[in-house]
C-alpha positions, 0 to 999 in steps of 0.5 A: 457448485464446483465452480463457487467452491474452486472460487471460494478456495481461491480468495481464502488462498489469496487472503492467507497469503497477506497479513495476518497470516502472511504465507506469501508464497501460496500467492502463485497458487491462490488465482489458479482455481479462480481463473480456470472457473472464469475460463468456463463461465457459461454465460455473462451473468455466471461470469459477473456473479461468480467475479462479485463473489471472489472480490466479496470474500477476498475483499471481505477478509482482507479488509475486515479490520474496517468493521472496526469504523462501523458494519456499513464502511467495511460492507461499501468498501468490499462491494466496490472492489467486488464491482471489479472483479465483476468486471474482469470476470466479464472480460474473460468472459468475452474472451473465452473462445479466443485461442490459449495465447490470446486468452493467456494474454487477455487474463494477464491484460485484464487482471492488470487494468483492473488493479491499475484502475482501483488503485485510482477510482473512485475517489483516488482508489484503493491499492490494497490487495495487489496480488504482487504485494505478498512477494515482499515475504519472499526475499529474493525475488522482492530484491527484483522489484527495483526493476518492475515494482510491486504492480510488475510482480502482480503481472508476473504471478498472475501470468504464471497462474493463467499458465497453469490453467492452459498446461491442464486444459482440454486445450493444453498449451504448456509454453505460457508456463514454461515462459513465465516459469523461466521469467520467476526464476531469472527474477529470483536469481538476479533480486538474489544477487543485486539486492537493494542497498542504501549505501549512503551515510547513516542515521541514528533514528529513534521512533517515537510511538506515543500511544492513544488513550482511547483506541478505536474510540475518540475521547475528550481531550484524546489530542492534548493526551496523545501529544504529551505522551509523545513529549514525555516519552521523547524526553527518554531520549539521551542527549547525543545518542540519535540523529532522528526522532520521527513521531506518528500521524495525528500525534498532535492535533486540532488547536494543540499543533505547533503552528498557532500553539506557540508554548506546542513549538517551542516544547518540540523545538526545545526537546531537537535542541537538547537531544540534538537530533531532528524531530518529524512529527505529523498531525493537523491543524485547523484550516479555512472555514470547514476545512483542515491540514494534516502535515508533517513539520520538520525542526532540525538540530537547532530546534528551527522549523525547516520545512512543513509537507502539507498530505496530498491524498484524502481519504474519502469519508475519512478525511473529506466527503465526496459528492457532499450534495448529494450524499446530505441524507447520510449521517457521516455528511453531517455538520462538523465534518470537515474536509482536508485541504490538499497539498500540491507536491512531494514533502523533501527536506535535506539534513544535516547531521555533522559530517554527514548529510541526506535528503528526507521525504515524508508521506502521511499515512495511506499514501504510503501504500499508493506506490505513485505518490512514496515514487514522486517524493524519491523522484523529487531527491528523497534518500529516505522516507518516513511514513508517518501511520496512525491505524488507532481507528481499526483497533487489534485488526490487520491493518498496520500489518498489511500496510508494513506488508506493502511497504516491503515491496516499496523499499525495493522497488525505490531502493531506499530505507523506510521508516514507519512511524504509528502513533499507536503501532506498528511501527518498524524499520524497513530496510532497501532490501525489504527486511525488516528488525523490531516492531513495535506492538500495538496500542503501547508507548515505545521507543524504536532505535535503529540505524538507517541509510541515505540512499545515493545509489543510481535510482531503480528502473522502477523510480524512473519507469514506474509501473511500465510493465503492468502498462505493458500487460494492458495495451498487449492485451488492448491489441489482442482485443481489437485483433480479435474483434469480428476475427475467428474464434476457436472451436474448443468449447468445455464440454457440460460434463466438465463445468461444474 
């Protein structure tokens, strides 16, 4: 019972560090009870079940908003994520007799590997719930993301937690926690001194949140109504006062799109030229039979289309059906479900505002939570990132807040300002230092105004080196594991009286 309670407490603490509660400081304490318990498991079966329990509770709470689209999608996603925590528990069980330093390196590296793998597998992976993301609520520490990214902070957080476990173990070793304390203090001070700032030309931005007539469901004429709401809201923007107008994902769709519908194209073009601003909108259009495109389109100051970006990441079961031939028996895989075509590269567009200039990069929806995709956009030259989002299907849950929380680490990691435009909220502007201004409410029409800057400074270490600290932790753990095969184990055993 004591082990179960520790796992439950650990999972709940980690959930509290994320939105909507957003007590980010708790992330440093959250993994401790779980790691303490994993160090004391007495069988592989016990380690596996405790890992499954931990993942089930944490991801079940974190992604409870998925219930808005169905009970089974929520259960399935939670179970897939819990399988990864089960595997983590089994790895720590295999390392239970290693010396303290080896166990510490195994814990940090196995956690890093778990986060790296689950962000890619299965079906493209899921990045939600990285323990590095709650650092975004802490101003000084998040500034150091420019060197290590969110994934690097995940390594630091778990390293500190595992160090605490060893410091209070029966076979105490305080060196890991002392080392990690010094690292955390150093990164915090460096993040406070060298604050990421986009220092380039300014651009006045208006985020148009047109809203949807039928939140969390689909209704007749929805695509037309959403488009009209965005167009009408855009007409309220004064001429000459804005440089860049941004609409969210699915602000147009189906047959109501500027590519095939000349009237839609002319209407958006007219607003761009009348207001004298670039317009960047995102939506869908029909493609080859059984497929469709999800894309963003950019209009310049004269109302001319200067480029398109085709979304690269397709959400499984939402934007395409994986294993379609095998899963034909499921109602979600029936006729009428189309697959999204995937783009081949980042969306990067030069923009000129009179004497001012910069390069805009766009990503759509879930792509914004995949650091490697946003990083590739900045690597291709983007100096300002626009995120087109639409979380209307998830109702009033915390999905949009959690996405913003993740982007608060992405912005300082890449050193760029980020504009988040959501069809139904929440929309906001995130500065390069991770700070945010006004955020729109859910399911309301609004125009969010603000000023952003294009990034002109040298690219951050993270842009160039990516997940280098995560990779280093994984390689170190792998080396320790190889060195421990057939080698001597420590004599330390958890006494039965202390295992419960």
